[in-house]
C-alpha positions, 0 to 999 in steps of 0.5 A, a space after each residue: 727071682 730074676 728081679 734079685 739076680 738083676 740087683 745083685 749084678 747091678 750092684 755088684 758091677 758098681 761096686 766091684 767098678 768103685 773098688 777098682 776105681 777108689 782101691 779102697 773102702 766106700 767111704 771116699 768115692 770121690 778123693 780115692 777115684 782122684 786119687 789112683 788116676 792120678 797115679 798113672 798121670 804120666 802114663 795117661 792111658 794103658 790096658 791090663 789084666 786086673 785082680 782085686 783082691 781082699 783081704 779082713 784083718 785076719 787076712 784070710 780073702 774075702 773076694 775075688 774079682 779078675 778083671 780087664 781093666 783100663 784107663 784114658 786119661 780120668 776114663 776108666 773102663 772094667 769089663 767082669 765076668 760075674 761068673 769068675 767072681 768068688 766071693 760072699 755076696 754072690 753064690 755059683 748057682 746066682 751066677 749061673 743063673 746071671 749067665 743063662 740070662 745074659 746078664 754075667 758080662 758086664 763093662 763098667 764105664 766112668 765118665 767124669 766129663 758125662 758127669 756118669 758111670 755107664 753099666 754096660 750088658 753085651 749079651 743083653 744090648 742093654 746100657 744103664 746110665 748111673 750119674 756120678 755124686 756132684 762130689 766124684 765129679 769134682 774130685 776127677 777133675 782137680 791136680 792132687 799133690 802126690 807124695 811119695 816115699 821110697 820103701 825098699 825095693 821088691 820083686 812082683 811076677 818078675 819084675 825089679 819093683 821099688 816099694 812105695 808108700 804114696 800119699 795123694 791129696 789135694 785142698 779138701 784133705 787126703 784122698 788117698 794113703 797107698 803102699 804101690 810097686 813100680 815096675 823098672 822095666 813099665 816105665 814106673 808101671 805101679 803093678 801092685 797097688 795097697 789100701 787099707 781102710 776099716 780093718 779090710 786090705 785090698 790090693 790090686 794087681 796088674 798083669 799083661 800092662 800095655 802103656 799105650 793110649 786105649 781107642 777113645 770108643 772103647 769108653 763109650 756106650 755101643 751105638 747098636 744097645 739099648 739106652 736106658 734110664 734106670 734100674 726099674 725100666 732095664 729090670 722090665 725090660 730083661 724079663 719081659 725078653 726073658 717071656 718073649 724074645 722080642 726087642 726091648 724098647 729103650 732108646 737105642 742108640 742112644 748114649 746119654 747127655 753128652 
């Protein structure tokens, strides 16, 4: 049961962090990840509360994921409480068991410069390093073309916004096709981004936006956390710690390849 839950939390956290990085479906993560970060290029960095909502073709909500989100250049940090996710993928009793195991708080850090995604469990003081696919890294490093067409004006959360259709592309083709709501009083920050793929609509909504660069240290794993090389090693350590509360035998202080 513990093995299933750990697999679930790793998979779900990677999916959630990838979803907000992609703002769309999983079919083209590299391009859409690059597209999203380029939407924020002029700001350099920011932090905010975010909520990812997924709707099916009948406009019924299938997933809702609240999170803390931060961006610094092309680096992304997403912090998720698994017990707050509303999804058919995770039952409430499973989320509570994850909490008891110290696995409900999960942080994902996407680092194209290191070609890694760090999955961090603060309560367990553990870090799992997941290699980024080569195409994701290459897309994040490119400077794409951004075409923006104004669709009108709307108010979102009390912010007067310009509603835009945005298409991001590079030499390999289209990376992102989205509708954004850019708030005039937040230097035209896109407080809402919507995409559609395979009949599903994904909406990312930002609140409590702070347009200033987060500390660079927020995008590195804590030095006192134990580094695990793969999911199996992490699972074994968590299960062993559950039956014997001794320190896990990982690589303390390692943050993966530089």
